Every structure is written in structure tokens, then in C-alpha cells.
C-alpha positions, 0 to 999 in steps of 0.5 A, spaced: 500 500 500 505 504 502 509 502 496 503 503 491 503 510 494 510 512 493 510 509 486 504 513 484 507 520 487 514 519 484 510 518 477 506 524 478 513 528 479 516 525 474 511 526 468 512 533 467 519 532 467 519 527 462 514 531 458 519 537 458 524 532 455 519 529 449 517 537 448 525 539 447 526 533 442 520 535 438 523 540 434 517 540 429 514 547 432 515 552 437 508 552 439 506 550 447 503 543 448 500 538 452 499 531 451 495 526 456 489 522 457 487 521 449 488 529 448 492 534 445 492 541 447 496 545 442 497 552 442 493 557 437 495 564 435 490 570 434 484 566 436 484 570 443 482 576 439 474 578 438 472 577 431 475 570 430 469 565 432 469 563 424 476 561 424 475 557 431 469 554 428 473 552 421 479 549 425 475 545 429 471 542 423 478 541 419 481 537 425 475 533 426 476 531 419 483 528 420 483 520 421 483 518 428 481 525 431 474 524 435 473 532 436 476 538 437 474 544 441 478 551 441 479 554 448 480 562 445 481 564 452 487 560 454 489 560 446 489 552 445 485 547 441 484 541 444 484 535 440 481 528 442 483 522 439 482 514 439 487 509 441 491 511 435 495 517 437 495 523 431 502 525 429 503 532 432 506 535 426 500 533 422 496 537 427 500 543 427 500 543 419 492 544 420 493 549 425 498 553 421 494 553 415 487 555 418 491 561 421 494 563 415 487 563 411 484 567 416 490 572 417 492 570 424 499 568 423 502 574 426 497 575 431 501 573 437 499 568 443 493 569 448 496 572 454 494 566 458 497 561 454 504 563 457 502 561 464 498 555 462 499 549 468 500 544 463 506 548 460 513 544 460 518 550 460 517 552 467 518 545 469 524 545 466 526 552 468 525 551 475 527 544 476 533 545 472 535 551 476 534 547 482 539 542 480 544 547 478 544 550 485 545 544 488 551 542 483 554 549 484 553 548 492 557 542 491 562 545 487 563 551 491 564 547 497 569 542 494 573 548 490 573 552 497 580 550 498 583 550 491 587 555 488 582 556 482 580 563 480 573 566 481 569 571 477 569 578 480 563 578 486 560 584 482 557 580 477 553 576 481 551 582 485 549 586 479 544 580 477 541 579 483 540 586 484 536 586 477 532 580 479 530 583 486 529 591 484 522 591 480 524 597 476 530 594 474 527 587 472 521 591 468 527 594 464 530 588 462 523 585 461 521 590 456 527 588 452 527 581 452 520 579 454 518 575 461 520 568 459 527 570 457 528 574 463 526 569 467 530 564 464 536 568 464 536 571 471 534 564 474 540 560 471 544 566 469 545 568 477 546 561 479 552 560 474 555 566 476 554 565 483 558 558 482 563 561 478 564 566 484 564 561 489 559 564 493 556 558 497 551 562 502 548 565 496 547 558 492 544 555 499 539 561 499 538 560 491 537 552 492 532 554 498 528 559 493 528 554 487 526 548 492 520 552 493 518 554 486 519 547 483 514 545 488 509 550 486 510 549 478 510 541 479 503 542 484 500 546 478 502 541 473 499 535 477 493 539 479 492 540 471 493 532 470 488 530 475 483 535 472 484 532 465 484 525 467 477 526 471 473 532 468 477 534 461 473 528 457 466 531 458 464 534 451 464 541 450 468 543 457 474 546 453 470 550 448 470 558 450 470 564 446 475 570 445 475 575 451 475 582 451 482 585 451 484 585 459 489 590 459 489 594 466 487 602 465 493 604 469 499 600 473 498 596 479 500 600 485 506 598 489 506 594 495 510 594 501 515 590 498 516 594 491 516 600 495 522 598 499 525 594 494 525 600 489 528 605 494 533 600 497 536 598 490 536 605 488 540 607 494 545 601 493 546 603 486 547 611 489 552 608 494 556 604 490 557 610 485 559 615 491 563 610 495 567 608 489 568 615 487 570 618 494 574 612 497 577 609 490 575 602 494 572 597 490 571 593 496 567 598 500 563 600 494 561 593 493 559 592 500 554 598 499 551 594 493 550 588 497 547 591 503 542 594 499 540 588 496 532 587 497 532 579 497 529 578 503 522 582 501 522 578 494 524 571 498 518 572 503 513 573 498 515 568 493 515 563 499 508 565 501 505 564 494 509 558 493 506 554 499 499 557 498 499 555 491 502 548 492 496 547 498 490 549 494 493 545 488 493 539 492 486 540 493 484 540 486 484 548 484 487 550 478 492 556 478 492 559 471 496 565 473 501 564 479 503 571 479 496 573 481 497 570 488 503 574 489 498 580 488 494 578 494 498 583 499 495 589 495 488 587 494 483 592 497 477 591 493 473 584 492 467 584 487 462 578 488 458 576 482 451 575 484 450 568 481 457 566 485 453 567 492 447 563 490 445 556 489 440 557 483 434 554 487 428 558 489 426 560 496 418 559 496 417 564 502 420 570 499 420 568 491 428 569 491 434 565 490 437 561 495 444 564 498 449 559 497 451 556 504 458 559 504 455 566 502 456 569 509 463 566 510 465 568 503 463 576 505 466 575 511 473 573 508 472 578 503 471 584 508 478 582 511 481 584 505 477 591 504 471 593 500 466 588 498 461 589 492 456 585 489 456 585 481 448 585 479 444 591 482 438 587 481 440 582 485 439 586 491 444 582 495 447 588 498 440 588 502 441 581 504 448 581 506 453 586 509 456 588 503 459 595 501 455 597 495 453 594 488 456 595 481 453 593 474 454 586 473 453 581 467 456 584 460 458 591 464 462 587 469 468 588 466 467 595 465 466 596 473 472 592 474 476 597 470 473 603 473 475 601 480 482 599 477 482 606 474 480 609 481 487 606 484 484 600 487 487 593 486 481 588 485 479 581 486 473 578 482 469 572 484 465 569 478 462 563 475 461 567 468 464 573 467 470 571 463 473 578 461 472 581 467 475 575 471 481 576 466 481 583 467 481 583 474 488 583 478 486 576 481 480 573 478 477 567 482 472 563 478 467 557 480 464 552 475 457 555 473 450 552 474 450 550 467 456 547 467 460 552 463 467 553 466 470 560 467 476 560 463 478 567 464 479 566 471 486 566 474 485 561 479 479 556 478 476 553 484 472 547 485 467 550 490 466 556 494 469 553 500 476 554 496 474 561 494 474 562 501 481 559 502 483 564 497 480 570 500 482 569 507 489 568 505 489 575 503 490 578 510 496 573 511 499 575 505 499 582 507 502 581 514 507 576 510 509 582 505 510 587 511 514 582 515 518 581 509 519 588 507 521 590 514 526 584 514 529 587 508 530 594 510 533 592 517 538 588 513 540 593 509 541 598 514 545 593 519 549 591 512 551 599 511 553 599 518 557 593 519 560 594 512 563 601 515 566 598 521 573 595 520 578 594 514 575 594 507 578 587 506 572 584 510 567 589 508 563 585 503 562 579 508 560 584 513 555 587 509 552 581 506 551 577 512 545 581 515 542 580 508 543 573 507 540 571 514 534 576 513 533 572 506 533 565 510 528 568 515 524 571 510 523 564 506 521 561 513 516 566 515 513 566 508 513 559 508 510 558 515 505 564 513 503 560 507 501 554 510 497 558 515 493 561 510 492 555 506 489 551 512 486 557 516 480 556 513 479 549 513 473 550 518 469 553 512 469 547 509 475 548 504 480 543 507 478 537 503 481 535 497 476 536 491 476 536 483 473 541 479 466 539 477 462 542 471 456 542 475 453 546 481 451 540 485 459 539 486 459 545 491 457 545 498 
């Protein structure tokens, strides 16, 4: 029994890694894809834009005409076409040829990928990046330990310090992303930092990096396993993947900074200024580098990453799907929650009042949302603001997306809970979806929950996220101040060690506190019914 569970767990962990290897060895296309349970999910381009319904229909018809293909469904929201086949698999290259042909016929070949496609939990690139970085960190740690006593030349410490600073300071990282894109920046900074830290023989930095990579690797694998479970249990239902295009979900203004961003931007700027000033006034490269190392805002980002990774792992294990892990890193900044009226109702009529019955967890959901900030209901005609302790109502239905954009334009960070508002969910800073009563899946959601109990878990985690971020930001600021103080005491030869030590200690502490807070956030609402594992179903009957 125990051996069987061990084999099953090992298989689940190895599957995404093996898929990555298969994808890398297939050089027929650069399209993202996922294969399993008799289905192929293949990336399509341009069909996430409005006005492409005819192209999607033509693609489905063309694919179903192929031998061994049973059905094809275009999920424009995710930028994928899902092809179901029989026992005989269909050549991936043949499927790609058909998709490419349709894109060319409808002028979509240069339209780009759907934004949601890059974060799909079935993608293999993040698995390769995070597990590869973890392996590289472990190898680098071993190399640094073995060669510590050998007379081998090392890279200047300025290079790994520069890469680490670029990764930790938001305005510096944004500048790199604008030039090379998000995926390229992630890969370059993740693997590049590990390589140069290894060459510079920095065992403490490598150890911290190994701890961070362990957290993020667990997160990526948990998302992938949740996707595989959902595909195995639910993904074979006819029509479940089909979804139309979404409206442009671009934000009307930049996302406001949280405590971690404010500390990191300030600390990073001061570190650069301190480096230049000390180098110009003293001529000591060691003391100048010490200023750069002291201002490294690693603890802030490390704490948030650990919190989000732990929360993602726990809720993924319960059966929820995380389509955009970045959104959980915004939990600490959410100040407004919009609850779409149908998500709070069971669909059953209460005869005495001729109104729709409230979901059993509606009051708990509102209570959890109130700990975040203002709570609004979408759908003024629902009169739920008269039955629940809400702060007001905003236009819902087809107007929900515009309501979200107006709130964002007013400076709010908005979470939306809905079973139907695909475009509103995608436009929200955190879009939390639950299956609709009709069986339709809200594919615009960033987090797709099995039921309202799991929605409660996500909303209740926002308060813990806020506290965790404040602690991480405080640790980052305190480490910087202490690092500057210690670096100025004593000889220049040991200034870098004295400056970096508080930052290293604070980063490890932030990782531990972030992980602990993530565990508390994920498990703290078990009393609301969210503790049990549940697969996402396509009917409201599955909801508590």
C-alpha cells in the first residue's frame, strides 16, 4: 500500500519532467503543448482576439476531419485547441500543419499568443526552468564547497551582485523585461545568477538560491499535477474546453506598489547611489561593493515568493487550478473584492420570499472578503447588498468588466469572484472563478476553484499575505541598514562579508516566515469547509 503510494507520487513528479524532455526533442514547432489522457492541447495564435469565432469554428471542423481525431474544441481564452483522439495517437506535426494553415487563411499568423497561454499549468518550460535551476544550485553548492580550498580563480563578486540586484529591484527587472520579454528574463536571471554565483564561489548565496528554487519547483510541479488530475477526471466531458475570445484585459493604469516594491525600489536605488559615491570618494572597490550588497532587497522578494509558493502548492493539492501564479503574489495589495451575484447563490428558489437561495458559504465568503477591504456585489438587481453586509453594488453581467476597470482606474487593486464573467475575471488583478450552474467553466479566471469553500481559502489568505509582505519588507530594510553599518566598521578587506551577512540571514528568515505564513493561510480556513481535497466539477451540485 505504502509502496503503491510512493510509486504513484514519484510518477506524478516525474511526468512533467519527462514531458519537458519529449517537448525539447520535438523540434517540429515552437508552439506550447500538452499531451495526456487521449488529448492534445496545442497552442493557437490570434484566436484570443474578438472577431475570430469563424476561424475557431473552421479549425475545429478541419481537425475533426483528420483520421483518428474524435473532436476538437478551441479554448480562445487560454489560446489552445484541444484535440481528442482514439487509441491511435495523431502525429503532432500533422496537427500543427492544420493549425498553421487555418491561421494563415484567416490572417492570424502574426497575431501573437493569448496572454494566458504563457502561464498555462500544463506548460513544460517552467518545469524545466525551475527544476533545472534547482539542480544547478545544488551542483554549484557542491562545487563551491569542494573548490573552497583550491587555488582556482573566481569571477569578480560584482557580477553576481549586479544580477541579483536586477532580479530583486522591480524597476530594474521591468527594464530588462521590456527588452527581452518575461520568459527570457526569467530564464536568464534564474540560471544566469546561479552560474555566476558558482563561478564566484559564493556558497551562502547558492544555499539561499537552492532554498528559493526548492520552493518554486514545488509550486510549478503542484500546478502541473493539479492540471493532470483535472484532465484525467473532468477534461473528457464534451464541450468543457470550448470558450470564446475575451475582451482585451489590459489594466487602465499600473498596479500600485506594495510594501515590498516600495522598499525594494528605494533600497536598490540607494545601493546603486552608494556604490557610485563610495567608489568615487574612497577609490575602494571593496567598500563600494559592500554598499551594493547591503542594499540588496532579497529578503522582501524571498518572503513573498515563499508565501505564494506554499499557498499555491496547498490549494493545488486540493484540486484548484492556478492559471496565473503571479496573481497570488498580488494578494498583499488587494483592497477591493467584487462578488458576482450568481457566485453567492445556489440557483434554487426560496418559496417564502420568491428569491434565490444564498449559497451556504455566502456569509463566510463576505466575511473573508471584508478582511481584505471593500466588498461589492456585481448585479444591482440582485439586491444582495440588502441581504448581506456588503459595501455597495456595481453593474454586473456584460458591464462587469467595465466596473472592474473603473475601480482599477480609481487606484484600487481588485479581486473578482465569478462563475461567468470571463473578461472581467481576466481583467481583474486576481480573478477567482467557480464552475457555473450550467456547467460552463470560467476560463478567464486566474485561479479556478472547485467550490466556494476554496474561494474562501483564497480570500482569507489575503490578510496573511499582507502581514507576510510587511514582515518581509521590514526584514529587508533592517538588513540593509545593519549591512551599511557593519560594512563601515573595520578594514575594507572584510567589508563585503560584513555587509552581506545581515542580508543573507534576513533572506533565510524571510523564506521561513513566508513559508510558515503560507501554510497558515492555506489551512486557516479549513473550518469553512475548504480543507478537503476536491476536483473541479462542471456542475453546481459539486459545491457545498
